[in-house]
C-alpha positions in Angstrom: 115.3 -11.9 34.1 113.1 -13.5 31.2 110.5 -14.6 33.7 110.3 -10.9 35.2 109.9 -9.6 31.6 107.2 -12.4 30.7 105.1 -11.4 34.0 105.4 -7.4 32.9 104.2 -8.4 29.5 101.1 -10.3 30.5 100.3 -7.8 33.1 100.2 -5.2 30.5 98.2 -7.4 28.2 95.7 -7.9 31.2 95.7 -4.3 31.7 94.8 -3.4 28.4 92.0 -6.1 28.1 90.5 -5.0 31.4 90.9 -1.4 30.1 89.0 -2.2 26.8 86.4 -4.2 28.6 85.5 -1.3 30.9 85.5 1.3 27.9 83.2 -1.0 26.0 81.1 -2.2 28.6 80.4 0.3 31.4 81.5 -0.8 34.8 78.0 -0.7 36.3 77.1 -4.1 34.3 80.3 -5.7 35.9 79.5 -5.1 39.6 76.0 -3.5 39.6 73.0 -5.7 39.6 70.5 -2.8 38.8 71.2 -2.2 35.1 69.9 -4.6 32.2 72.3 -4.7 29.4 71.3 -1.8 27.0 69.3 -2.9 24.1 71.6 -1.3 21.5 74.5 -3.0 23.2 77.9 -1.1 23.5 76.2 1.7 21.3 73.4 2.5 23.8 73.2 5.9 25.5 72.4 6.2 29.0 72.9 9.6 30.5 73.0 10.4 34.1 72.3 8.7 37.5 69.5 6.6 37.9 67.9 8.3 41.1 68.8 12.0 40.2 68.6 12.0 36.7 66.8 9.2 35.0 63.9 8.7 37.2 62.9 12.5 37.2 63.2 12.6 33.5 60.2 9.9 33.2 58.7 11.6 36.2 58.9 8.4 38.2 59.5 8.3 41.9 60.0 5.3 44.3 59.1 6.9 47.5 59.1 3.5 49.3 60.5 -0.1 49.6 61.2 -2.0 46.3 63.4 -5.1 46.1 65.1 -6.6 43.1 65.4 -3.3 41.2 66.3 -3.6 37.6 66.1 -1.0 35.0 67.1 0.0 31.4 67.1 3.7 30.0 66.9 3.3 26.1 67.3 6.5 24.8 67.2 7.7 21.2 70.5 8.8 19.7 68.8 11.2 17.3 66.4 13.1 19.7 64.8 13.4 23.0 62.7 10.4 22.7 63.2 7.5 25.5 62.2 4.5 27.0 62.3 3.5 30.7 62.0 -0.1 31.7 61.5 -0.7 35.5 61.1 -4.0 37.2 60.9 -4.7 41.0 59.0 -6.2 43.9 56.9 -4.3 46.3 54.0 -4.1 48.7 50.5 -3.0 47.6 50.7 0.1 49.8 54.0 1.1 47.8 52.7 0.4 44.4 49.8 2.6 45.1 52.1 5.4 46.3 54.2 4.8 43.3 51.1 4.9 40.8 49.5 8.0 42.7 52.9 9.8 42.2 53.2 9.1 38.5 49.5 9.6 37.7 48.8 6.1 36.6 45.1 4.9 36.5 43.7 1.5 36.1 43.4 0.6 32.6 40.0 -0.6 31.0 39.8 -3.5 31.7 42.1 -3.1 34.5 42.8 -7.1 34.8 44.3 -8.6 31.4 46.0 -11.6 30.1 49.2 -11.2 28.4 47.4 -12.8 25.2 44.6 -10.0 25.4 45.0 -7.6 22.5 45.0 -4.6 25.0 47.8 -5.9 27.0 50.2 -2.8 27.1 53.7 -4.8 27.3 53.4 -7.4 24.4 56.5 -9.6 24.0 57.5 -8.0 20.7 57.4 -4.4 22.4 59.9 -5.6 24.8 63.7 -6.2 24.0 65.5 -9.2 24.3 68.1 -7.8 26.5 65.5 -6.7 29.3 64.4 -10.5 29.5 60.7 -9.8 30.7 58.3 -12.7 30.7 54.8 -12.7 31.2 53.6 -16.1 32.3 50.9 -15.4 34.8 47.4 -15.9 33.6 46.4 -12.3 34.5 48.1 -9.1 35.5 46.6 -5.8 36.9 47.3 -3.1 34.5 47.6 0.7 34.9 48.2 3.6 32.4 49.8 7.0 32.4 48.8 9.6 29.9 50.7 12.8 29.7 52.1 15.5 27.2 55.7 14.3 27.5 55.6 11.1 29.6 53.3 8.2 29.0 53.6 4.7 30.2 52.1 1.3 31.4 52.3 -0.7 34.3 51.5 -4.4 34.9 51.5 -6.0 38.5 51.0 -9.5 39.6 51.3 -11.1 42.9 54.5 -12.7 43.8 54.1 -14.3 47.2 53.1 -11.8 49.7 54.4 -8.9 47.2 53.8 -7.9 43.7 55.9 -8.1 40.9 55.8 -4.8 39.1 57.0 -4.0 35.3 56.8 -0.3 34.5 57.5 0.9 30.9 57.9 5.0 30.8 58.1 6.5 27.3 59.3 9.8 26.9 58.0 11.9 24.1 56.5 9.2 22.1 
């Protein structure tokens, strides 16, 4: 009888701990490999579904094959501003389709080193929770200018594919 009561007690404690963990750290982070941890931790806000809400909000489409997709949607709690961080690998043709759809054009200059003053994604601008590192000697750089959505894309060959980093900014 005591053993059964002890098992029930430990089971209840386990359920409470699991419930708190899910409430404080959304389930997608437990079993979904795609989202990065939000830069604001448990206080971060990410609204909506990735494909149906987040990508259209930043006017981004992924019309073709991308691998290893990771993202973070860092929204401002006090207003409509936000930043979308995307990382994936893809083919040259697919990247061209993504850039065309997003109205991104080559920057001036179109190839930059991460240490160049004009490099659009300096380490200081990337939250540590995202974990982006720019270790290659140079990157292909693209920019999108717009009224509400602006952004930058950097790409570097990764074998036969390109490793792509996209930072979209909404209302910045």
